[in-house]
N, C-alpha and C positions, 0 to 999 in steps of 0.2 A: 823363777824355777831354780831348783838345786839338783844337780846331777852328779852322781859318783860313778867313776869308771875304774874297775879292776883294783879296788883299794885293798892293800895288804898292810897289816900292822902287826909287828912282833915286839915282844919284850923278852930279850934273851932268847931262850929256846922255845918260848911260848908263842905260838902263832895264833894271835887273838882274832884277827879279821882276815878272811881268806877270799880274795877275788870278789869283793862285793860290788855289784852293779845295780843301781836303781835310780829312780827319778822321784823327787818330791815336788808336788804339783801346786801352783799358786791357787789361792782361794779354797784350798782343801786342808782338812786336818790329817796330816800324814803321821801315822803312828808307828813307832818301833817297839815291838814286843819280843819277849823271850825270857827264859829262865835267868836267874842270877848267875853271873859268870859266863853268859852266852856271848858277850861282846857288844851288847847294845849301848852301854854307857861309853865304851871306848869309841864306838862309831859316832856317837853324838859329839864327843870331845874332838874327834878328828874333823868333823864337819865344821866346827867353830874355830879350829886352828890351835887347840890346846895340845894336840898330838900331831906329829908329822908322820904321814904314812911312808913306809919303805918304797912302795910302788903304787901307781895309780894317781888319779886326779879327782879333785873336788871342784866342781864348776858352779859358780853363782852367775846365772844368766850368761853362760858361755865364757865367763872369766875364770881362768884356772887359779883358784885361790891359793892352793898349797905351794905354788911355784912363784908367787909374787914376793917382792921385797917387803920389808916391814911397813913402809909408808903406803904402799899399794894395799896391803892387807888392812891397814887402819881405815882407809877409804871404804872398804867393803864392810868393815865392822860398824861403821856409822849407820849402815842399813840393817843392822841386826838388833833384835830385842831378845832379852833373856828372862825367863821365869825360873828361878832356882827352887830346888826342893826346900820346903820350909819357908819360902818367901825371900829369905836373906836380906831383910831390911836392915838398915843401919840403926841400931838401938839408940844412939845418941842424937839422931836427927828426927825432926817432926815428920809427919806424913808429907807435908808440902816439900820439905827439903829432900826427902827420899825421892819423890817423883821428879823434882827439878834436877837431881844429880846428873843424869845423862845429858840433859840440856846444857848444863854448865860445861860439861866435858866436850861436847861435840858441836855446839851451836854458838855463834857469836851474834846474839840478839839482845835488844834491850830487856832489862829485867821485867818490865811490864808485859812484854810479849810472851816471855817464858812463863810468867805467872798465869797469864790467860790460858796457855797450853796446859799447864798443870791443872787448873780448874776444870778445863774441858775434859781431860782424861779422868779425873776423879768423878766427875758427873757421869761420864760414859760407863764407869763401873759401879754406878749407883752409890757413890760415897761423897756426895756433895756436902760441903761444910765441915769436914773433919780435918782440915788443913793443919791445925795446930796441935792435934793429938799426937802422942808418942806411940811407937809400936807396942809398948807394954800395956797400953790402954785399949788395944784392939783384940777382937776375937781371932781365932785361926782363919776363919773364912774372910774376915776383913783384911787381914794381913796379905792373904793371897790376892785379893782384889787390888790392894795397893801395889803389890808386886806386878800385877798385870798393867795397872795404870803407868807405872814406871817403865815397863817394857815397851809400851806403845807411845811413850812421850815423844820420841824422836821420829815418829811415823815410819817404823821399820818396814822393809820389804820382806824380811825373813824373821820369823819368831821361833825361838827354841824353848821348849818347856821340859824340864826335868822333873818327872813325877809331880805334876802340879796339884794332884789331889792327896798327896801324902799327908797323913795325920788328920784328915777331915772326916766328918761324919758323912754317911751316904747322901743325905739330902743336900748338904753344902757342896759335896763333890759334883752332884748333878748340876747345880747352879754355876759352878766354876767351869765345867765342861761346856755348858750352853753359852757362857760368856765368851770363852775362847773361840768357840765355833762362830758365834755372831761376829766377833771382831775380825776373824779370819776371812769370812765371806764379805763383810762390809768393806774392808780395805784391800781385798784381794792379796792377802799376805800368804807367803809360803810358810806354813806352820808345821814344825816337826816336834812331835811329842814322844818322849820316852816314858812308858807307863807299864805298870803291872795291873792297873785297874780294869777289870773286865767290863764294868759298866761303861767306861770310856770307850773301850773297843766296840761295844755293841751300839753305843749311842752316837759317837762322832767319828768313827773309823772310816773316813772317806777313802783312805789309801793306807793299807796296812802291810808292813813287812815283818816277817817272823825270822829272827836270828837264832840259829841252833848251832852250838859249838863253833861259832865264828863264821858260819856260812849263811847266806841268804837262802832260807829253806822253803819259804812260801811267800807269795804276794797275792793280795786280794783286797777285799773291803768288807764292811760290816754286813753286807748282803749275803756273802758266801763264806764268811769265816766259820760259821757253825756247821757248814756242810762240806768242808774240804776233805778230800781223800788224802790225808797226810797224817801218818801215825804220830809223829812227834808233836805236830801242832795240836792234834786232838788230845794228846796226853796233857799238854799245857793248858788248853782251853777248858777241858772238862774235868778239872781237878776240884772245882767248887760246886756246891749245891745249886747255886744260882744258874750256872751255865749248864749243868746237868738237866735242870728243869726246862731251860730254854730249848735244849736238844730233845727233850721228852724222854730222858733216860730214867 
């Protein structure tokens, strides 16, 4: 579980995050949504320690992450997996080398054991046998699945996903959503997803927070996001033809 308490983050005179309090639940897809510039990316970066809040606490299973020393934070980061926007694979490495990279960083195991883990993760994302391919030889959806395999290689307790469907066609986006949801439930991971994709909100939004002008403006799930009595949320949700149809507008 990840909990944030009274988080405030500023950049000069710009108060980006304002007293944010919420909990991200294990075994659930926890979504952060909001307009561009609302503060959701800053919130994600604060969660993983890229930004230090001025006030408040970020807790990983009751451990106050933002007040740890560097070595203590490294121990927590060993339990984190990251899926970056665009996949962020290393172009000069094979698929196998990309997935093995975090294992080489954080684990001291025989190469054979690590390779077995790499093969398991690739098979889990339905990419068996592509070990020696280069990222340039992969489709966009395959790159995202390799990124997921890399993210789960170290068996993380916490998984952070930054726009995991960015640049994908709708059908592939659905497959990526389903894969993330299955892995989250299967391994009881606390998964936090930063997204603009309304399909993701409606399909896998087990726990949703809506950030508006730096404030936590609404909390709920995919069951009630379309029926919320919140003007700013509704203006955000029902700006597309898809969601208008879902609402019956």
